[in-house]
KEKEBA-562745 format. One line per 2 residues: number of its first residue (from 0); for each residue x, y, z of C-alpha. Coordinates in nm, 3 decimals, m for minus. Example, Ala and Ser with C-alpha at 12.3 -4.5 7.8 and 13.67 -1.06 7.14 Angstrom:
2
0> 1.230,m0.450,0.780; 1.367,m0.106,0.714;
END
This chain:
522
0> m1.416,1.528,1.575; m1.209,1.363,1.850;
2> m0.894,1.178,1.743; m1.019,0.827,1.844;
4> m1.343,0.875,1.651; m1.152,1.007,1.350;
6> m0.930,0.698,1.360; m1.237,0.472,1.379;
8> m1.399,0.651,1.083; m1.079,0.638,0.878;
10> m1.035,0.270,0.957; m1.393,0.175,0.867;
12> m1.381,0.363,0.537; m1.043,0.208,0.456;
14> m1.181,m0.140,0.518; m1.482,m0.058,0.302;
16> m1.255,0.059,0.021; m1.047,m0.255,0.069;
18> m1.354,m0.479,0.046; m1.459,m0.308,m0.277;
20> m1.107,m0.340,m0.424; m1.091,m0.707,m0.327;
22> m1.425,m0.778,m0.497; m1.329,m0.580,m0.808;
24> m0.990,m0.752,m0.831; m1.144,m1.094,m0.764;
26> m1.378,m1.045,m1.059; m1.149,m0.858,m1.298;
28> m0.831,m1.068,m1.289; m0.983,m1.394,m1.423;
30> m1.209,m1.188,m1.651; m0.908,m1.010,m1.804;
32> m0.707,m1.332,m1.833; m0.998,m1.484,m2.027;
34> m1.065,m1.185,m2.255; m0.712,m1.063,m2.332;
36> m0.500,m1.370,m2.251; m0.198,m1.425,m2.027;
38> 0.036,m1.211,m2.239; m0.218,m0.928,m2.257;
40> m0.261,m0.933,m1.880; 0.116,m0.950,m1.850;
42> 0.138,m0.624,m2.047; m0.102,m0.463,m1.800;
44> 0.112,m0.588,m1.510; 0.426,m0.451,m1.675;
46> 0.260,m0.116,m1.741; 0.156,m0.077,m1.378;
48> 0.509,m0.174,m1.273; 0.647,0.095,m1.504;
50> 0.402,0.352,m1.362; 0.491,0.257,m1.004;
52> 0.858,0.272,m1.090; 0.815,0.626,m1.223;
54> 0.585,0.786,m0.968; 0.788,0.654,m0.677;
56> 1.087,0.842,m0.818; 0.960,1.174,m0.683;
58> 1.265,1.239,m0.461; 1.050,1.165,m0.157;
60> 0.858,1.489,m0.197; 0.515,1.328,m0.154;
62> 0.573,1.201,0.200; 0.789,1.502,0.284;
64> 0.510,1.737,0.176; 0.246,1.555,0.383;
66> 0.474,1.557,0.685; 0.553,1.930,0.656;
68> 0.192,2.024,0.589; 0.095,1.838,0.908;
70> 0.356,2.039,1.096; 0.211,2.369,0.970;
72> m0.139,2.259,1.065; m0.010,2.188,1.417;
74> 0.154,2.532,1.420; m0.158,2.689,1.258;
76> 0.061,2.860,0.996; m0.160,2.901,0.686;
78> 0.095,3.112,0.498; 0.365,2.847,0.525;
80> 0.106,2.583,0.431; 0.044,2.754,0.095;
82> 0.416,2.802,0.037; 0.475,2.431,0.087;
84> 0.181,2.340,m0.135; 0.282,2.572,m0.421;
86> 0.646,2.469,m0.405; 0.549,2.102,m0.405;
88> 0.317,2.157,m0.700; 0.597,2.317,m0.902;
90> 0.827,2.022,m0.830; 0.557,1.772,m0.924;
92> 0.475,1.959,m1.242; 0.838,1.942,m1.355;
94> 0.907,1.583,m1.246; 0.569,1.446,m1.359;
96> 0.581,1.598,m1.706; 0.947,1.500,m1.755;
98> 0.889,1.136,m1.659; 0.568,1.113,m1.861;
100> 0.732,1.251,m2.176; 1.034,1.025,m2.127;
102> 0.817,0.715,m2.102; 0.617,0.819,m2.410;
104> 0.935,0.887,m2.612; 1.096,0.552,m2.525;
106> 0.774,0.347,m2.560; 0.907,0.139,m2.850;
108> 1.238,0.067,m2.676; 1.055,m0.036,m2.358;
110> 0.830,m0.277,m2.548; 1.142,m0.434,m2.703;
112> 1.299,m0.472,m2.359; 0.989,m0.653,m2.231;
114> 1.020,m0.920,m2.503; 0.668,m0.858,m2.631;
116> 0.555,m1.084,m2.915; 0.508,m0.935,m3.262;
118> 0.130,m0.979,m3.239; 0.117,m0.762,m2.925;
120> 0.393,m0.514,m3.018; 0.167,m0.232,m3.141;
122> m0.063,m0.271,m2.840; 0.231,m0.256,m2.601;
124> 0.357,0.070,m2.753; 0.006,0.217,m2.752;
126> m0.042,0.112,m2.388; 0.278,0.286,m2.278;
128> 0.222,0.603,m2.481; m0.147,0.664,m2.423;
130> m0.193,0.515,m2.077; 0.134,0.493,m1.884;
132> 0.252,0.843,m1.979; m0.071,1.029,m1.890;
134> m0.125,0.826,m1.572; 0.227,0.907,m1.449;
136> 0.156,1.280,m1.488; m0.190,1.255,m1.329;
138> m0.051,1.057,m1.035; 0.195,1.334,m0.949;
140> m0.083,1.594,m0.949; m0.297,1.358,m0.739;
142> m0.028,1.364,m0.472; m0.072,1.737,m0.418;
144> m0.441,1.718,m0.330; m0.393,1.386,m0.152;
146> m0.133,1.553,0.072; m0.387,1.817,0.177;
148> m0.633,1.547,0.284; m0.379,1.321,0.456;
150> m0.216,1.606,0.647; m0.564,1.693,0.780;
152> m0.617,1.325,0.870; m0.910,1.300,0.626;
154> m0.833,0.953,0.500; m1.208,0.885,0.505;
156> m1.253,1.114,0.204; m0.961,0.956,0.018;
158> m1.115,0.614,0.085; m1.459,0.723,m0.033;
160> m1.313,0.854,m0.359; m1.108,0.539,m0.403;
162> m1.416,0.324,m0.346; m1.625,0.514,m0.600;
164> m1.362,0.513,m0.874; m1.289,0.142,m0.816;
166> m1.655,0.058,m0.871; m1.666,0.278,m1.181;
168> m1.351,0.118,m1.321; m1.465,m0.238,m1.250;
170> m1.811,m0.196,m1.402; m1.671,m0.003,m1.696;
172> m1.416,m0.271,m1.786; m1.674,m0.549,m1.752;
174> m1.925,m0.371,m1.976; m1.680,m0.245,m2.238;
176> m1.493,m0.573,m2.285; m1.811,m0.783,m2.269;
178> m2.002,m0.589,m2.535; m1.722,m0.464,m2.759;
180> m1.422,m0.618,m2.930; m1.180,m0.352,m2.804;
182> m0.938,m0.585,m2.620; m0.665,m0.382,m2.439;
184> m0.790,m0.055,m2.587; m1.116,m0.080,m2.395;
186> m0.924,m0.141,m2.073; m0.708,0.165,m2.144;
188> m1.010,0.392,m2.206; m1.195,0.295,m1.888;
190> m0.885,0.293,m1.666; m0.771,0.635,m1.788;
192> m1.121,0.777,m1.736; m1.124,0.648,m1.377;
194> m0.789,0.818,m1.311; m0.926,1.151,m1.433;
196> m1.237,1.113,m1.215; m1.013,1.035,m0.918;
198> m0.810,1.352,m0.979; m1.116,1.577,m1.004;
200> m1.272,1.421,m0.693; m0.950,1.469,m0.492;
202> m0.940,1.837,m0.587; m1.302,1.893,m0.482;
204> m1.247,1.712,m0.150; m0.925,1.905,m0.078;
206> m1.101,2.234,m0.147; m1.376,2.132,0.095;
208> m1.139,2.031,0.375; m0.897,2.324,0.341;
210> m1.082,2.603,0.155; m0.798,2.849,0.210;
212> m0.535,2.661,0.012; m0.384,2.853,m0.279;
214> m0.139,2.732,m0.541; 0.046,3.015,m0.714;
216> 0.397,3.089,m0.838; 0.429,3.377,m0.592;
218> 0.412,3.130,m0.303; 0.709,2.928,m0.430;
220> 1.006,2.984,m0.199; 1.365,2.864,m0.227;
222> 1.391,2.783,0.143; 1.071,2.577,0.120;
224> 1.210,2.379,m0.173; 1.526,2.312,0.028;
226> 1.316,2.201,0.324; 1.115,1.958,0.113;
228> 1.427,1.807,m0.044; 1.601,1.794,0.295;
230> 1.335,1.563,0.437; 1.255,1.403,0.103;
232> 1.607,1.283,0.021; 1.592,1.010,0.286;
234> 1.236,0.917,0.199; 1.350,0.900,m0.164;
236> 1.613,0.641,m0.072; 1.343,0.432,0.093;
238> 1.120,0.469,m0.212; 1.401,0.357,m0.440;
240> 1.448,0.061,m0.208; 1.079,m0.024,m0.235;
242> 1.094,m0.004,m0.614; 1.396,m0.233,m0.645;
244> 1.254,m0.477,m0.393; 0.906,m0.528,m0.528;
246> 0.782,m0.290,m0.799; 1.056,m0.382,m1.044;
248> 0.994,m0.757,m1.009; 0.751,m0.786,m1.305;
250> 1.004,m0.603,m1.524; 1.286,m0.838,m1.419;
252> 1.065,m1.139,m1.489; 0.970,m1.007,m1.830;
254> 1.328,m0.929,m1.928; 1.446,m1.281,m1.844;
256> 1.131,m1.493,m1.885; 0.880,m1.287,m2.089;
258> 0.546,m1.113,m2.011; 0.374,m1.441,m1.919;
260> 0.600,m1.472,m1.613; 0.495,m1.124,m1.502;
262> 0.131,m1.227,m1.545; 0.179,m1.523,m1.311;
264> 0.353,m1.303,m1.054; 0.102,m1.017,m1.062;
266> m0.202,m1.188,m0.898; 0.001,m1.265,m0.583;
268> 0.121,m0.906,m0.573; m0.238,m0.788,m0.619;
270> m0.347,m0.983,m0.312; m0.060,m0.842,m0.107;
272> m0.112,m0.480,m0.210; m0.492,m0.505,m0.184;
274> m0.493,m0.645,0.171; m0.216,m0.415,0.294;
276> m0.443,m0.110,0.352; m0.644,m0.323,0.597;
278> m0.346,m0.294,0.829; m0.147,0.007,0.712;
280> m0.443,0.244,0.744; m0.382,0.270,1.119;
282> m0.015,0.361,1.074; m0.086,0.602,0.788;
284> m0.324,0.818,0.991; m0.090,0.829,1.290;
286> 0.186,1.022,1.115; 0.012,1.363,1.149;
288> m0.024,1.289,1.522; 0.339,1.179,1.553;
290> 0.454,1.497,1.379; 0.237,1.709,1.609;
292> 0.366,1.536,1.923; 0.724,1.584,1.811;
294> 0.670,1.953,1.733; 0.507,2.014,2.073;
296> 0.763,1.802,2.261; 0.512,1.544,2.386;
298> 0.756,1.251,2.416; 0.524,1.031,2.623;
300> 0.254,1.025,2.358; 0.520,0.967,2.094;
302> 0.635,0.658,2.287; 0.274,0.544,2.313;
304> 0.239,0.564,1.934; 0.545,0.341,1.901;
306> 0.465,0.087,2.173; 0.090,0.046,2.142;
308> 0.070,0.137,1.776; 0.318,m0.137,1.686;
310> 0.130,m0.392,1.892; m0.209,m0.305,1.740;
312> m0.077,m0.308,1.383; 0.104,m0.638,1.435;
314> m0.208,m0.795,1.588; m0.423,m0.666,1.305;
316> m0.189,m0.817,1.045; m0.171,m1.164,1.199;
318> m0.493,m1.321,1.061; m0.425,m1.187,0.711;
320> m0.071,m1.325,0.700; m0.170,m1.658,0.856;
322> m0.451,m1.701,0.604; m0.226,m1.620,0.306;
324> 0.059,m1.841,0.431; m0.145,m2.149,0.520;
326> m0.406,m2.122,0.243; m0.197,m1.982,m0.043;
328> m0.261,m2.280,m0.273; m0.639,m2.307,m0.221;
330> m0.677,m1.929,m0.261; m0.504,m1.919,m0.600;
332> m0.656,m2.247,m0.722; m1.013,m2.139,m0.646;
334> m0.954,m1.789,m0.783; m0.746,m1.852,m1.096;
336> m0.731,m2.230,m1.144; m0.949,m2.219,m1.456;
338> m0.761,m1.924,m1.606; m0.400,m2.036,m1.561;
340> m0.458,m2.410,m1.501; m0.152,m2.591,m1.361;
342> 0.045,m2.266,m1.340; m0.154,m2.173,m1.028;
344> 0.109,m2.356,m0.818; 0.370,m2.099,m0.923;
346> 0.148,m1.806,m0.828; 0.061,m1.976,m0.499;
348> 0.430,m2.017,m0.415; 0.489,m1.648,m0.484;
350> 0.195,m1.560,m0.256; 0.332,m1.786,0.021;
352> 0.672,m1.617,0.031; 0.521,m1.272,m0.021;
354> 0.299,m1.319,0.284; 0.609,m1.396,0.492;
356> 0.782,m1.078,0.375; 0.462,m0.884,0.449;
358> 0.476,m1.021,0.803; 0.817,m0.864,0.857;
360> 0.686,m0.536,0.715; 0.386,m0.536,0.948;
362> 0.610,m0.622,1.243; 0.763,m0.277,1.198;
364> 0.432,m0.132,1.315; 0.469,0.241,1.368;
366> 0.848,0.251,1.350; 0.853,0.438,1.019;
368> 0.578,0.674,1.135; 0.766,0.767,1.451;
370> 1.093,0.825,1.267; 0.911,1.035,1.006;
372> 0.742,1.241,1.276; 1.080,1.298,1.443;
374> 1.240,1.365,1.103; 1.514,1.110,1.173;
376> 1.526,0.903,0.858; 1.895,0.893,0.767;
378> 1.990,0.562,0.929; 1.685,0.366,0.816;
380> 1.724,0.501,0.461; 2.089,0.398,0.438;
382> 2.017,0.051,0.578; 1.724,0.014,0.340;
384> 1.949,0.086,0.043; 2.214,m0.162,0.161;
386> 1.962,m0.445,0.195; 1.798,m0.348,m0.133;
388> 2.128,m0.385,m0.318; 2.179,m0.727,m0.158;
390> 1.824,m0.832,m0.245; 1.844,m0.700,m0.603;
392> 2.168,m0.886,m0.672; 2.021,m1.209,m0.536;
394> 1.705,m1.168,m0.748; 1.901,m1.112,m1.071;
396> 2.113,m1.418,m0.999; 1.823,m1.649,m0.908;
398> 1.592,m1.545,m1.194; 1.850,m1.492,m1.466;
400> 2.111,m1.754,m1.395; 1.940,m2.042,m1.216;
402> 1.644,m2.268,m1.291; 1.446,m2.155,m0.984;
404> 1.217,m1.946,m1.203; 0.953,m1.693,m1.099;
406> 0.975,m1.741,m0.721; 1.337,m1.624,m0.742;
408> 1.212,m1.264,m0.731; 1.064,m1.302,m0.382;
410> 1.272,m1.560,m0.191; 1.570,m1.325,m0.121;
412> 1.334,m1.070,0.038; 1.238,m1.322,0.308;
414> 1.593,m1.321,0.444; 1.688,m0.958,0.382;
416> 1.361,m0.827,0.530; 1.403,m1.035,0.846;
418> 1.753,m0.898,0.919; 1.651,m0.544,0.822;
420> 1.355,m0.549,1.063; 1.574,m0.662,1.355;
422> 1.825,m0.381,1.294; 1.558,m0.111,1.260;
424> 1.377,m0.232,1.573; 1.695,m0.184,1.776;
426> 1.754,0.158,1.619; 1.402,0.292,1.685;
428> 1.413,0.179,2.047; 1.733,0.379,2.095;
430> 1.588,0.687,1.924; 1.289,0.682,2.160;
432> 1.507,0.609,2.465; 1.344,0.273,2.528;
434> 1.514,m0.043,2.645; 1.486,m0.335,2.404;
436> 1.337,m0.542,2.683; 1.052,m0.294,2.734;
438> 0.993,m0.257,2.361; 0.986,m0.632,2.294;
440> 0.763,m0.711,2.591; 0.509,m0.431,2.538;
442> 0.491,m0.443,2.159; 0.582,m0.794,2.045;
444> 0.542,m1.060,2.314; 0.162,m1.087,2.310;
446> 0.127,m1.063,1.929; 0.388,m1.335,1.875;
448> 0.202,m1.571,2.110; m0.120,m1.501,1.920;
450> 0.059,m1.558,1.586; 0.201,m1.899,1.674;
452> m0.124,m2.027,1.827; m0.327,m1.903,1.528;
454> m0.080,m2.064,1.284; m0.117,m2.397,1.458;
456> m0.496,m2.365,1.457; m0.499,m2.276,1.084;
458> m0.280,m2.574,0.993; m0.504,m2.811,1.190;
460> m0.814,m2.658,1.031; m0.674,m2.708,0.682;
462> m0.594,m3.072,0.759; m0.953,m3.125,0.869;
464> m1.123,m2.914,0.600; m0.967,m2.893,0.253;
466> m1.136,m2.597,0.077; m1.230,m2.682,m0.281;
468> m1.489,m2.410,m0.338; m1.512,m2.040,m0.259;
470> m1.776,m2.096,0.013; m1.560,m2.346,0.202;
472> m1.262,m2.110,0.176; m1.471,m1.824,0.317;
474> m1.586,m2.046,0.605; m1.223,m2.133,0.684;
476> m1.136,m1.763,0.681; m1.425,m1.687,0.918;
478> m1.309,m1.962,1.156; m0.958,m1.819,1.158;
480> m1.097,m1.470,1.215; m1.308,m1.593,1.510;
482> m1.011,m1.769,1.668; m0.801,m1.456,1.616;
484> m1.062,m1.237,1.788; m1.068,m1.470,2.089;
486> m0.689,m1.488,2.107; m0.649,m1.111,2.067;
488> m0.895,m1.037,2.347; m0.762,m1.299,2.588;
490> m0.390,m1.282,2.508; m0.313,m0.994,2.272;
492> m0.479,m0.716,2.474; m0.377,m0.617,2.825;
494> m0.616,m0.455,3.075; m0.543,m0.105,2.944;
496> m0.615,m0.209,2.584; m0.946,m0.368,2.681;
498> m1.057,m0.063,2.877; m0.968,0.173,2.592;
500> m1.153,m0.043,2.339; m1.464,m0.067,2.557;
502> m1.464,0.309,2.625; m1.416,0.389,2.256;
504> m1.693,0.148,2.151; m1.933,0.294,2.407;
506> m1.850,0.651,2.307; m1.890,0.573,1.937;
508> m2.222,0.399,1.998; m2.359,0.691,2.202;
510> m2.251,0.935,1.934; m2.417,0.726,1.661;
512> m2.742,0.695,1.858; m2.744,1.069,1.930;
514> m2.688,1.152,1.562; m2.965,0.913,1.454;
516> m3.201,1.072,1.708; m3.126,1.421,1.581;
518> m3.177,1.316,1.217; m3.508,1.142,1.294;
520> m3.639,1.446,1.485; m3.541,1.679,1.204;
END
């Protein structure tokens, strides 16, 4: 399959998976708040934070493995591919089992740290021991088979598996909690079962895509381990930064304010993380291409990934961020107003500031992908750690020692992320031998114009139509989407972009018609 068609397929399946996750989350969050209460849902939020905190601490091997597997695919070196895979599996086996056992052993201490009430104490310990521990181990093994698929640019299969397991998990939780009195235990059973199904499905898909992969101790090589850690050490720093910027926030809130604070924070984070694949899918599937272009010395195509990739990603993110910024209060009120009552204003404020930080993340476009493909991650990793330390200190101060409350975990990120993005933009331009003027004009000028016009239109629309029900909110979102499409076509895209989009659409349509004709004849 040609690269443009593969990108289209990956994007469509990602959006489908996103739509399913949005629907499942939209139904489950108020359902869980009703059936297990705010503190019970807060325990779930804390458990996922603990899992994220653990599985991100993989020394950057996950991304390093995917990057190096992509390089061996470009070089057509099957032997090295299996050496990388087996070496990565050994590392994951050691790290995953160690972290899982550690979490299980300290389950009681962790529940004490989270300030869990006496009534929920036993459930909290059970949740950590019998859900968090196994899921941490499974997640590390998932990364092995996920790396095979991502390095082959088969994100469509990952998305299909994700969609299926999300539906299974959503229906399972609804049925089990509706017809049994199992409380958190029912949620644990269904969620753990969905993780096991996801693992088995990933293995089957990886075997289908790359039948020749073999994982065996004889393929483990010292030089391969060194290679993985060499690239992974800088990725690890970025992962630690990500953990201390966002993933640890529910834990900080629980330590200072209790599990209920984490429960009010979590829905806003759910919206952010659920909508993010809508944009990040384009960048994620470009890293195998960036690695291949770097290996083969194709600098012009590498520059194109940076310039046009950044513009497309930024444009794609604009309607999402505008909608979440301008309509943060109506979104949370309509979604969770009955479940958390007047507390919805707190969650809405978190969503507002989180959408702004997401905007700075999306503005990076393909910067991280290009640096990963070039294997030049040292500077960005160091800067990420510096800003993370600044952000973490500010969060501890605002949440623990002021009356600002829950939104104190997100406000510092607005400022640190803005400065960080400016510095990294300058750095990437230098690494790709681009002038800042060229980079800003080709990648940012048109998207920024679209952003400011769309913001103004969204504010005016909200003044005219105040959404009180889900239908009116959806209509507002459709209006914003329509305005964005018009602005993107007339302002965001240049002549080259329009021609490429028209050619790709025509080619995809012809291919679809031809396939349908063949299937009907057969």
